[in-house]
C-alpha positions as CSV (number, residue, x, y, z in Angstrom):
1,X,-27.2,-3.0,14.2
2,X,-26.0,0.4,15.9
3,X,-22.4,0.5,15.0
4,X,-21.8,3.2,17.9
5,X,-20.2,5.9,15.7
6,X,-23.2,8.4,15.5
7,X,-21.5,11.8,15.4
8,X,-18.1,10.5,14.4
9,X,-16.1,12.4,11.4
10,X,-14.8,10.1,8.7
11,X,-12.0,10.9,5.9
12,X,-12.5,8.7,2.9
13,X,-9.8,9.1,0.0
14,X,-11.0,8.5,-3.4
15,X,-14.6,8.7,-2.5
16,X,-16.3,10.0,-5.2
17,X,-16.7,6.7,-7.2
18,X,-16.8,2.9,-7.0
19,X,-16.2,1.4,-3.6
20,X,-15.0,4.7,-2.0
21,X,-18.4,6.1,-2.7
22,X,-20.3,3.2,-1.5
23,X,-18.2,3.3,1.7
24,X,-19.1,7.1,2.1
25,X,-22.8,6.1,1.7
26,X,-22.7,3.2,4.3
27,X,-21.0,5.5,6.8
28,X,-23.3,8.5,6.3
29,X,-26.2,6.2,7.0
30,X,-24.9,5.7,10.5
31,X,-25.1,9.5,10.9
32,X,-21.4,9.9,10.6
33,X,-19.9,13.0,9.1
34,X,-18.0,12.0,6.2
35,X,-15.4,14.1,4.3
36,X,-14.1,12.5,1.1
37,X,-11.6,13.3,-1.5
38,X,-11.5,13.2,-5.4
39,X,-9.6,14.8,-8.3
40,X,-12.8,15.0,-10.5
41,X,-14.8,18.3,-9.5
42,X,-17.9,16.9,-11.1
43,X,-17.8,13.6,-9.8
44,X,-17.4,15.1,-6.4
45,X,-20.2,17.5,-6.6
46,X,-22.6,14.8,-7.8
47,X,-21.7,12.4,-5.0
48,X,-21.6,15.4,-2.4
49,X,-25.2,16.2,-3.5
50,X,-26.3,12.6,-2.9
51,X,-24.5,12.1,0.2
52,X,-26.1,15.0,1.7
53,X,-29.4,13.7,1.2
54,X,-28.4,10.9,3.9
55,X,-26.4,13.2,6.2
56,X,-26.2,17.1,5.4
57,X,-22.9,17.3,7.1
58,X,-21.1,15.3,4.4
59,X,-19.0,17.3,2.2
60,X,-16.3,16.5,-0.5
61,X,-12.7,18.2,-1.2
62,X,-11.1,18.3,-4.5
63,X,-7.5,16.8,-3.9
64,X,-5.1,14.7,-5.3
65,X,-3.9,13.0,-1.9
66,X,-0.9,11.5,-3.9
67,X,0.8,15.0,-4.0
68,X,2.6,16.4,-1.1
69,X,1.3,19.9,-1.5
70,X,-2.4,19.1,-1.9
71,X,-2.1,16.6,1.0
72,X,-0.6,19.6,3.3
73,X,-3.6,21.6,2.3
74,X,-6.1,18.9,3.2
75,X,-4.6,18.5,6.2
76,X,-4.4,22.1,7.2
77,X,-8.3,22.2,6.5
78,X,-9.2,19.3,8.6
79,X,-7.1,20.1,11.4
80,X,-9.1,23.2,12.2
81,X,-12.4,21.7,12.7
82,X,-12.9,17.8,11.2
83,X,-9.9,15.9,12.6
84,X,-11.3,12.5,11.5
85,X,-12.0,9.7,14.1
86,X,-12.3,7.3,11.2
87,X,-9.9,7.1,8.1
88,X,-10.5,4.8,5.2
89,X,-7.6,4.6,2.6
90,X,-9.1,3.7,-0.4
91,X,-7.2,5.5,-3.1
92,X,-5.4,2.7,-5.3
93,X,-4.6,1.7,-8.9
94,X,-2.0,0.2,-11.2
95,X,-1.2,3.5,-12.9
96,X,-0.8,0.9,-15.9
97,X,2.5,-0.2,-14.8
98,X,2.4,-3.6,-16.2
99,X,5.7,-4.4,-16.8
100,X,7.2,-6.8,-14.3
101,X,10.5,-5.3,-15.3
102,X,9.9,-1.7,-14.9
103,X,12.0,0.8,-13.5
104,X,12.5,1.4,-10.0
105,X,11.1,4.9,-10.7
106,X,7.7,3.2,-11.8
107,X,7.8,1.4,-8.5
108,X,8.3,4.0,-6.5
109,X,5.3,5.7,-8.3
110,X,3.3,3.1,-7.4
111,X,4.4,2.8,-4.0
112,X,3.5,6.5,-3.5
113,X,-0.1,5.9,-4.6
114,X,-0.9,2.5,-2.9
115,X,1.2,2.7,0.4
116,X,3.1,6.0,0.8
117,X,0.1,8.2,0.8
118,X,-2.0,6.2,3.4
119,X,1.3,6.1,5.6
120,X,1.5,9.8,5.6
121,X,-2.2,10.5,6.1
122,X,-2.2,8.0,8.9
123,X,0.7,9.5,10.7
124,X,-0.6,12.9,10.6
125,X,-4.0,12.0,12.2
126,X,-3.2,9.3,14.5
127,X,-1.8,11.6,17.1
128,X,-5.2,13.3,17.3
129,X,-6.9,10.0,17.7
130,X,-4.7,8.6,20.4
131,X,-5.5,12.0,22.4
132,X,-9.3,11.3,22.0
133,X,-8.4,7.5,23.0
134,X,-10.8,6.5,20.0
135,X,-9.8,5.9,16.1
136,X,-10.6,3.6,13.5
137,X,-8.2,3.0,10.2
138,X,-9.2,0.8,7.4
139,X,-6.9,0.2,4.5
140,X,-8.5,-1.0,1.3
141,X,-5.7,-3.2,0.0
142,X,-6.8,-6.3,-2.4
143,X,-7.1,-9.9,-2.9
144,X,-4.1,-9.5,-5.1
145,X,-2.1,-9.1,-2.2
146,X,-2.4,-12.7,-1.0
147,X,-1.6,-14.2,-4.5
148,X,-0.8,-13.5,-8.1
149,X,-3.7,-12.0,-9.6
150,X,-2.6,-8.9,-11.4
151,X,0.6,-7.0,-12.3
152,X,3.8,-7.7,-10.3
153,X,4.4,-4.2,-8.9
154,X,0.9,-3.9,-7.9
155,X,0.5,-7.0,-6.2
156,X,3.9,-6.6,-4.4
157,X,2.6,-3.2,-2.9
158,X,-0.9,-4.4,-2.3
159,X,0.9,-7.2,-0.3
160,X,3.2,-4.5,1.5
161,X,0.1,-2.6,2.4
162,X,-1.5,-5.7,3.9
163,X,1.6,-6.2,5.9
164,X,1.8,-2.6,7.0
165,X,-1.9,-2.8,8.1
166,X,-1.2,-5.8,10.3
167,X,2.2,-4.9,11.9
168,X,1.3,-1.1,12.5
169,X,-1.9,-2.1,14.2
170,X,-0.1,-4.0,16.6
171,X,2.0,-1.0,17.5
172,X,-1.1,1.0,17.8
173,X,-2.4,-1.7,20.0
174,X,0.5,-1.5,22.5
175,X,-0.3,2.0,22.9
176,X,-3.4,1.2,24.4
177,X,-5.5,4.5,22.9
178,X,-8.2,2.3,21.4
179,X,-6.9,3.3,17.7
180,X,-7.6,-0.1,15.7
181,X,-6.2,-0.4,12.2
182,X,-7.4,-3.1,9.9
183,X,-7.5,-4.0,6.2
184,X,-10.3,-5.2,3.7
185,X,-9.1,-7.1,0.5
186,X,-11.6,-6.7,-2.4
187,X,-11.5,-9.0,-5.2
188,X,-12.8,-8.6,-8.6
189,X,-15.3,-5.8,-8.3
190,X,-16.9,-3.7,-11.1
191,X,-16.9,0.0,-10.7
192,X,-17.9,2.5,-13.2
193,X,-14.5,3.7,-14.0
194,X,-12.3,0.7,-12.9
195,X,-10.1,-1.7,-14.6
196,X,-12.9,-4.1,-15.6
197,X,-15.1,-1.7,-17.0
198,X,-12.8,-0.8,-19.5
199,X,-12.0,-4.6,-20.4
200,X,-15.9,-5.4,-20.8
201,X,-15.8,-2.6,-23.4
202,X,-12.4,-3.8,-25.3
203,X,-12.0,-7.1,-24.4
204,X,-15.3,-8.9,-23.2
205,X,-14.1,-12.3,-24.2
206,X,-11.1,-12.2,-22.0
207,X,-13.4,-10.7,-18.9
208,X,-15.7,-13.7,-19.4
209,X,-12.9,-16.3,-19.6
210,X,-11.2,-14.8,-16.4
211,X,-14.8,-14.8,-14.6
212,X,-15.3,-18.4,-15.7
213,X,-11.9,-19.8,-14.8
214,X,-10.6,-17.5,-11.9
215,X,-13.8,-17.0,-9.7
216,X,-16.0,-19.2,-7.9
217,X,-19.0,-17.3,-8.1
218,X,-18.3,-16.5,-12.0
219,X,-19.6,-12.9,-11.5
220,X,-18.2,-9.5,-10.4
221,X,-18.7,-8.2,-7.0
222,X,-20.3,-4.9,-6.5
223,X,-19.1,-1.9,-4.4
224,X,-22.2,-2.6,-2.3
225,X,-20.9,-5.9,-1.2
226,X,-17.7,-4.4,0.0
227,X,-18.6,-1.4,2.0
228,X,-20.6,-3.0,4.8
229,X,-17.5,-4.9,6.1
230,X,-15.5,-1.6,5.8
231,X,-18.3,0.2,8.0
232,X,-18.2,-2.8,10.6
233,X,-14.5,-2.1,10.9
234,X,-14.9,1.7,11.3
235,X,-17.2,1.0,14.1
236,X,-17.1,0.7,18.0
237,X,-17.9,-2.9,17.6
238,X,-14.2,-3.4,16.0
239,X,-12.4,-3.0,19.1
240,X,-10.9,-6.6,18.9
241,X,-10.1,-6.4,15.0
242,X,-6.7,-5.4,15.7
243,X,-4.4,-6.1,12.4
244,X,-7.6,-7.7,11.1
245,X,-7.3,-8.6,7.3
246,X,-10.7,-9.5,5.7
247,X,-10.7,-10.8,2.2
248,X,-14.1,-9.8,0.5
249,X,-13.8,-11.6,-2.7
250,X,-16.6,-14.2,-3.6
251,X,-14.3,-17.0,-3.0
252,X,-11.9,-15.9,-6.0
253,X,-8.7,-16.6,-4.2
254,X,-7.5,-20.1,-5.0
255,X,-5.5,-20.8,-1.8
256,X,-9.0,-20.6,0.2
257,X,-11.0,-22.6,-2.4
258,X,-9.9,-25.2,-4.8
259,X,-11.4,-27.6,-6.9
260,X,-11.2,-30.9,-4.8
261,X,-12.9,-34.3,-5.7
262,X,-13.9,-35.6,-2.3
263,X,-15.6,-38.6,-3.6
């Protein structure tokens, strides 16, 4: 399928590894010029080299997008020649904030990572998308935003991110500039540096128990099972996907798939 985005420019935050890198590859295959961020220069250079085998225009920017000064440098750099037509807000983590009674300071740290950074990036680049009358923004939230499947602060702020994606999308739609915001909600995905990779090394019995009791397929998902959906929402085909929030989680969510004895 031709997604109709050949020649577009995309910004993917946290794009050197995991789901972010898989998204970068998917977009590069569509002849999109992908600009991705990472804090890790070594990972960035490795991923940049591989992406350029697909599309020679792709490149990475060493940047911690959660830091205001580094965001400003990124904005200044891209504003000159690479204003994105597509934004994928992929950066996210628990920051190991696990205590449900944690301080508001910790809540604010996590807010900045999960939601605040994405809002500032979107607000900066949306005016240019509106001017060109074309733009796609995909926010990578989480299946945890729909139910309790992680630390309270993380689940709560991912829920806020999903709500933002839906409500802000409606605002953009009323402006009739063909700027479409949507969200993808990954489930239990195994990435090389992610939470579950650590659990498999330190508590393999816990991982096995979790897969058996909390997932339908009883396995982890892969980044390559998430990225095609993201690419579709980044495309020209997604013009009617205003505020669409798509779980890609293998039936993990219990409010969708419950064990029922029908007979």
